[in-house]
N, C-alpha and C positions, 0 to 999 in steps of 0.2 A: 448671681442668682440666689434667691432665698429658697433654699432647698426645702425647709420645713413648710413654708407657705404653699409651695408648689405641690406638696404632697397632701395638703388638707383635703379630707373627703368632701367637704362642702364645695370647695373650689373645683375638684375633679368632676363632681356631679354637674355643677353649673356649666363648666366648660363642655362636658359631654352633651348637655342639652343644646348649647349654642351650636356645636358642631352638627348635631342631628338636624337642627333647623336649617342651617346653611346647606347641608347636603340635600335636604328635602326641597329647598328652594332651587338649588341647581338642577335637581331632577325634573322639577316642573318646567324650568326653562328648556331643558333638553327635549322634553316631551313635545314642546311647541315647535322645535326645530327638526326633529327626526320623524320621518314619515311612518316608520315601522315601530315607533315607541309611543305608547299612549298611557296616560294616567287619568283615572276618574276622580280628580280633585285632590285637595291637600291631604286628606286622610290616606289615600293610596301612596302619595309621595312620602309621607312620614313613615308609613309601614314599610315601603321598599327601602328607604334609607336605613331603617333599623335592622331589617333582615340582612341587607348587604353587609352591614357592620358586624352582625353576629356571625355570618358565614365566614367573613374574613378573619374573625377572631378565632373561630373554632375549627373550620374545615381547611382554610388556606394553609396553615402550617404543615398539615399532612400532605397536601398536594405539592407544596413547594419542595418538601424534602424528596418526594418521589420524582419530581421533574427537575431537580437541581442541575444536573449536568446539561440538560437541554436549555435551561434558562441561562446558564453561564455562556454556553456556546452561541446562543442567539442574542447575547447582550440584553437579556430581559424580555425579548419578544415572546418567548414561550410563556413567561409569567403573565404578560398582557392577555394572551389567548386564554389561558386558564382562568384569569380573573373575569374575562368576558363571559366564559361559561358559567361562572358563579353568579354573575349579575343576571344572566338569562334564567338560571335556576331560581334566584330570588324572585324574579318577576313572575315566574310560574306559580310561586307559593302565595304571593300577596294578592288578595282580591282587588280588582280595579286596576291592576298593572298588566300591561300587555307589551310584549317585545317580539320582534320578528325572529331573532336567533342570536347565536353567540357573536357574529360580526358586529351587530348593533351593540351587544354587550361590551365589546372592546371600545367602541366609540363612546359609549356612556361612561366607561371607566376613565378614559382619557379626559372626556369633557367634564366629568365630575371633579377630577383633580384640578383642571384649569379654572373652572368657575369657583370652586371652593377657595383656591389660592387668591383669586381676584377679590372675592367678597371678604375674605379674611384680611386682605391688605387694606381694603376700604374701611373696614370696621376696626382696624388696628389690633386685631387678635394676635397675640404673641406667638409667631411661628417658631421662634427660637425655643420657647418653652415646650411646644409640641414636639419639636425635633429632639430636645433633650429627653423627653419622656419616652418617645417611640424608639429612639436609636440608643441613647446612652443607658437608660435604666433597663430597657429590654435586654441589651447585651449583658448588663450587670447581673440580672436575674438568671440568665442562662449560662453564665460563666462557670465552668466546672473545675477550673484549675487556675489559681492565681497565687502570686507571692505577696504576702502581707509584710509590710516593713515600715519602720519609723524613719528610715534613711530616705531623704528626699531624692526623687529622680529628676531628670532634666528632659524636657521635650524641646528639641531644636526645630523651629519652623523657619525654613529658608524660603524667602520670597525671591525667586530667581530674577536677576537682572535689575533689581530696584536700587538705584543709587541713593546715597545718603542725602544729597541735596534735594532730590525729587521727593523722598519721603518727608523731609523736613517741611517742604511746602505743602505736601498733601495733608500732614497733620495740622498745619496751620489753617488750611482751607476746608477742613471737614471731610477729606477723602480717605482718612484712616482714623476714624473716631475712637476705636478701641485703643489703638496704640497711642494716640494723642492723650487719652484719658489716663492711661497708665503713667505716661511721662509727667503729665500735669499733676497727678496726685503724688508723685515722688516715689512710686513703687518700682519704677524702671528707669534706668539710665540709658541715654542715647549716645552712642559712640560711633566715630568714623574710623575706618582703617583703609589701608592702601593695598591693592593687589600687586602681584608681580607683573611683568610686561604682558604675559599671556592672560588677559582678563576674560577668561571664559570658564564655563562650568567644569570641564574636565580637570584642568590644572588646578583651579581653585578648590574643588572638592577633594582632589588628591591631597592638597595641603591641609584642608580643614578636617578631613576624616582620617587621614593616614599620617599626617605630619610630614609628608614627603611629596613634593611635586617637582623633583629634579627631572630634567630631560623631557619636559613636556612643553615644547615651544609654541604650540597653538592648538586649535580645535582639530585640525587635520594636518598631516605633514608626510613627507616621503622619507622612508628609511632605506638607505642604500644597502646596508648589510642584509636586509630581508627582501630587497627588490619589491617593495610593496608600500602602499599608502596605509597610514594609521588614521582611523576616524573614531574619535573618542566615544561617540554615543552608539557605536555598533557593538552589540554584545560580545563578540569574540575579541575585538580590540580592547574593549573596556575590561574584560577578564584578564587579558594579557597585561594591561597597564596596572591593574590591581596586583597581579602577581609580582610585577617589578617593584612596586612601591610599598607593599604591605609587609609589616614585620609580625603580623598575626596578633597585634595588640592595638588595633586601631581604636578610634573613638567609641565604637559600638561593640567591641569584642566581648564584653562581659554581659551576655544575655540581652544585648541591645537589639533594636529593630531599625531596619533601613526601608523606607517607603518612598518610591519614585525618585531615586537618585541615580547618578552615573556610576559611582563607586559605592561599595557597601560599608566601608569602615570596619570590615571583618565581622559584621553583624551575623549572629546565628539565625535571625529571623529577617527575611527580606521579601519584598514584593515590588514589581515594576522597577527593579534596580538593574541597570544595564549589565553590570559585571557579574551578575548571578543568574540571569534568566536561563542560561544554558546548562546550569548545574542542577540536577535533581536533588531535592531535599525531602519533600513530602508532597502529597497531592495539593497543588496550589489552588484548586477549585474552592477549597473551604475559605480561603481568604477573600474570594470574590462572592461567595455565596450569600452572605448577609446583605450585600448590596443589591445583587441582581434578583434575589428571590422574593423581595417584598413588592407586591403588585402596585400599590399606590406610589411607592418610592420610584419604581421604574416609570410609571405613568408621569409622575412629576418631572423626572429627569428628561423624558421624551419631550414634554411640553416646554421645559426650560431650554432644551437644546434647540428646538425649533425657534423659540424666541431669540436665542443668542445668534443663530444663523441669520435671522431677519434683522437683528440689530447690526450685525456686521455688514450686511448688504446696504442698509440705510446709511451707516457711517461712511462706507466707501463712496456711495453716491453723493453724499454731502461734500466730501473732499473734492470730488470732481466738479460739482456744481459751483462751489465757492472758489475753485482753483487754489486750494490750500497746498502749499509747497513747504518742504518736500513731501512727496507722496509716492507710493509704489503701486504696482499692479496687485489687485486683490480679487482673486477669482471666486467663482461660486464654490469650487472645491475647497478653497481655503476657508470659506464660511463654515463648512462641516468640520474641518480640522479645528477651527477655533472653538466650535461647540464642544468637541471632545475635550479640549484642553481646559476650558473654563467652566464646564458643567460636569461632564461624566467623570473625568479623572479627578477633578477637585473633590466631588462628593465621595468618590471611591476611596481616596487616600485619607480624607478626614475620618470616615467611618472606620478605616483600618487603624489609624492612629489612636482613636478612642478605644478600640479593642485592645491595643497594646497597653494603654494606660490602665484599663480594667484588669489586664493580666498582671499589672504591677512591674512591667519591664523597667529596669533602672535608667535606661537612656534610649531615647527615640529620636530619629532624625528624618525629616521629610522635606521635600522640595516642591513648593508650589510653582508650577510652570506658567500659570495663567497670565500673570502680568507680563512676563518676558515675551510670551508668544504674541500677545496683542501689540505690545510696544514695538516689536520688530516691524510690524506692518502698518500700524497706525501712527506711531510717534510716541515718544516717551512720556509726554504729558498732555496728550490729546484727550478730549472729553470721554470717548468710549474706552480709552485705556484706563483712565482714572475710575470709571465705573467698575471695571474689573477689579481694580485695587480695593474699592469699597467692599466688593464681594469677598475677596480674600481676607480682608480685615475682619469681616463678620464670621468667617469660618474659623479664624484664629480665636475669636471670642468664644465660639462654641467649644473648641478644644479646651480653653481655659476653664469653662464652666463644667466640663466633664470631670475635671480633677476632683470635684466634691464627691464623686461616687467611686473614685479609685481607691485601691487598698494601700496606697502609700501617698504621702504628700508629693506634689510636683512643682518644680520651678519651670517657668516657660521662658525660653530665649527665642527672640525673633531676630533674624539676620538675613543678609543677602550675601551671595558669593562674589558678585561684581555688580557694576551698574551698566548703563547703556549711554551712548552718546548719539546724538541725532545729526542728520545732515543728508543732503542729496547725495546719491551714490556716485562713485567714480564714473560709471557709465553714463549716468544722467548729466553729469557736469561736462564731460569731454567727448561723449558719443563714441567711446571706445573702451574696451576692457583692459585690465592690466596685462592679460595674456597677449592682446593685440599690440600693445606697446612693446612688449618683450620680443614678440615675433618679428616686428619691424627691425629691431636692432640685432637680431640673431638669425643666422642662416640655418634654421632647423625645420624639419618637416614633421617629426613625430612628437606631439606634445600631449601630455596628460594633464587635464585641468580639473579643478573642483573649486569653482568660484561662485556658484549660485547659492542663494539662501535657502537651504532645506529646512523644513519645519521640524522642530524638536518634538512637537506633539505627534507627528506622524511616526517618529522613531519610538516614542513611548507606546503608541498604539501597537506597533509591530512587536515591541517587547512584551506587551500583554498577551498577544497571540502566541508568541514564542513560549511564554510561561505555561499557558493553557495546553499547548501542544505536547509538552514533555510528560504529561501524566499518562497513566495506563487506564484510560477511560474511553468510552465511545465518543464522548465529546472531543477529547484530545485527538482521537483518530480522525474525526471529521475535520478538525482544524488543520491537521497535517495534510490531509488530502486536498483541501481547498486552497492551501497556501503553498503547494509544492513549487509552483512557478515563481513564487515570490521569496524564495529562500536564498540566502547568501551565507556561506560558512555555517550553516545550521540554524541561522536566525531568520525570522520573517522580516524582510526589508521592503517596506511599501514605497519608499522614495526612490525613483529611478536614478536620479543623479547620485544619491548616496550609494546605491548599489554599484554604479560604475566606478566610483572612487574606491570603494572597498575591494572590488575585483581587480583594480589596476595592478598589473605586475604579477598577478597569480596565474601562471600558466600561459602568459602572453609575452609579446616582445617588450623588453624594457624600453621606455620612451627616451628620446634624447633630452627632453626638457619636461619638468614638472612644475606647474604653477598652481598653487593652492591658496585659499583665502580663509581668514578667520576674522570677520568684520573688516576693520581698516588695517589689518595685518596681512601682508602678502609674503608667501614663502616660495622661493625659487631654488630649484635643485636641478642638477644635471646628472641623472641617475647612471649614465654610462661612464662617468668620470669617477675613478676610485677616490675615496676619502673626500674631505671637504675641499672644494675648489677655492684656492686662494686668490687674492687680488691680482697677483702677478700672472697666475695661470689664466684667470678670467680675461685679462687684457690681451693675452695671446690668442685665446679661443674666440672671444667675442669682444673685440676692442671697442665697439660702439655702445655696448649695453649699459655700462655704468654711467656714461655721459648722458644717454637718453633718459635714464631713470632720474638722475640728479636734476636735469633740466625740466622735468615735467612739473607743472604747477600743482598737480594733485598729490605729489609725493613729498613728504616732509623730510625723510632721511632714509638711507640705505646702510644696513650693517653688513660688513664684509671683513674677512680676516686676511691680514697681510703677513707674508713670510718674514718681512723685515720689521714691521711696526706693530704686529698683533692686531687686536680688534680695532676697527675704525668705523665711525659713523660719518657718512658723506651727506652733506646737504647741498642746496643750490649755490650757496655763497660761502660755505665754510666746511671745515673738517674737524671732527673731534677724534683725537688719537686716544682712545679710551684707556689702553694699557699704559700709556705714557703720561696721562693726565695733562694733556696740552691741547690747545685749540688754535687752528689757523683760520683767520677770517671770522665770520659770524658762527657761533656755536649752533648747529642745527637742532640740538636738544633743548635749547632754552625754553621754547613754548611748552615743553612736555613735563616740566616740573623738576625739582631739585634731585629727585631720586632716579631720573631717567638713565643717567650714565651707569649707575649701579645695576639697574635692571638689564641693560644691554650687556654689560660685562658678564652677568650671571648666565644669560641665555647663550652668549658666545661660547661659554664653557661646556654647554651640553654636548653629549656624544652625538646626538642626532640634530644638532643645529643645522638648518639648511645652508646651502652655499651663500645665498643672499637672503636677508630679511628686510622687507620694505614696510614702512609705516606711512600711512597717508598724511597729508598736511592736516594740521589742526588750525582752524580759523578762530582765534580767540574772541574776536568781535562778535561773531554769531554763535560761538560755542558749538562749532560743527566740525565733523570729520567727514571723510568720503569713503564709505565702505566699498570694498572690492566685491562684495556680495550685493544682491539687489534687496537690501533691507534698509528701511528709513531709520530705524533705531538699531544700533549695532554695538558689538563689543568684541574684544579680542586683542586690541593693541593699546597704544597710549594716545591720550588726548581727550580732555573733557571729563565728564562724570563717570565714564565706564570703569575707571580704575579706582573708584572710591565708594565701596559699599558701606554697610552699617551693621552694628550689633545693638539691639535693644535688650537689655538684660536686667534681672533683679538687682535693685540698688545695693543689696548687701553682698553681692558677689564682686570681688575686686577686679578692676581694669587697670592696666599699666598706665603710669603717669606720662611716659614717653609715647610719641607716635608709634602706632603698630603698623608695620610694613610687612606684607607677605602673609599668605594663608598658613604657612607653617607656624608662624608666630601666634596666630589666632588659635591654632590647634593646641599649642602649649597652654594658652590661657584656659581653654575649655577643659583640658585634662586637670589643670589646677583646681578648677571649680569642682569637678567630680571628686577629686581626692579630698578637697576641703569639706565636702558634704558627707564624707565617710565611706566612699567607694574605694576600698583598698587596692583594687585592680588597677587604678589609675595613678597610684603613687609610685614614684620611682623605685624600682627594685621590688615591687610588691605584685607579682603576677597572679596572686591567688584570687579568691572569691571577691566579688565587687562589694560585698556587704561586710561591715564590722561584725565580729563574733557576737552571736545571740541577737542580731538586729532583725532577722526576718524568719518567717515560717512559710512553708508552702501549704496552701489550704485547698481543700476540695469540697467546700461547702458553698454552693452558689448563692445562698442567701446571706452570707456573712456581711456585716456592715464594714464600710471602708475605714481605713485609718484616717485620723484627722491630724 
């Protein structure tokens, strides 16, 4: 973006005139549609557009500040009501304009946003420039405290669930134009890395942000020593996992910011981060304020959310009409969840990241959930999934443009924590669940399961409500009162199945059998049996179980520990004795790559490794797996692109010559970058300030120009 040109007075005046004309035209259209809204010609429309603009510029900031708590609580609904009152007030001032009342004012405010966006798109008016001016520069002018520095900071933008191969094709086909341009111009390098066996966000972010993802076998698992299930995206469990893995010097510990992540990386500043939402730090409302208190921004979000829900329903209907396979059930409720993930949360976290940059924070990490959420239900490269990726790419471009107004230079790193693999689910293929297969082979009655695909977006919405409810405000009290029946261990949990998994074992009878799923990874434990059940013990307790699992066409291999032979991977036609480095028959790990055996040995050594770990079959011809959850795109185990994410990084930052395997290794690369840029807190043995001596100053002058 040409910052000087965009600030030209002539250009600003010209754009203001164009926007005024578009608003006037939109008002004329609305006057023909709404019965209780009339305009006496073009002059009245121009006058009303001008007065509405003046009132929003002069009066709205005062109203927004007074009604901030209510606006946050109602997710911007109060802002819309107040803006409707302002529109009604404007109509009473302008001759020739007549409006029935503030309800019509709300409709006009929303309609004005919709029509203006449509006309602007048709006329190719640069919405990104408008966003930059209204969001970035407005925040920059109002910033009262920031760190000025010549030491470059790093912004890590994680695109959850996007595989290296999928992004490579997307860049080729125009579905990630910003990232493709950066690579084409040579400013960024595109690298592939390999996850551990547990290819899911909790374990991967523990490695990326804390440099330690030991003893995290899956997304959810049973811990016998605690008689409870662990679910990584539940706030209390996430906080416990961070306690276990943090050395208090994570990737974000030196005045960094964590936005919309599972773990915080020890960041002092966090929002929508599962591991911190239960810990009071400061009134969280101010982090949401800039987003929810802007009337037209809220109206725009409402319009875009409705459009996204409609897009989801249309895409689901198209899959059914054309009989596209594999496909899953996509409910009307999910359409609203998708709108939250791809519109509301996306806009909210981008605005917050921009605020972090304008504050001069040295390192920022945010996770974009949108692609992962849609890919789970639509498929990893379906048309509507790639449309969401285009949107994420555009938001990343906006973050990059905001660097021009920041008080320090920034390097932008785009990465993913894991990929996804596609395929018909285990239940769709065989008309039975993993739990049913195990029940047939075991004589058990009390079984605790967690095998359905819960939406991560629902978990983040619950996290947002949890954050809001911890403040000492009227809005927080209202949130606490309205979510009392939805709380589990202090956190708002909106997903019923997730709540049952979290509550399992707490205050109730310990089940005989626990069957949990993480994509195509199945975890089987016998909670009443002390310690890990060995192969020999399993054959005495349930002699038919291992045979049933090995013989099933949907199961690629089963990991179990033997008293005599150590870790063993059983397949249908062969056995890999992992600790003895020998194979009988056909190696069941061959389809899963050269590092599969090492991944299994590492997991087998975890304290909380389940009694048996099952990985679905991987069909190489179709590049498909069979998830034990009802998700078309899945991740969590081995097989396909789920285990191969990417890093797109500035070309001058070094990347290892050898293949990078494991999130912990990537963490060390990231720390090396920060240390190399001058952040002493990330150099080995240097736990002091993140800045070199004399490199930064803390400023309290909101109009100061940013460092270049």
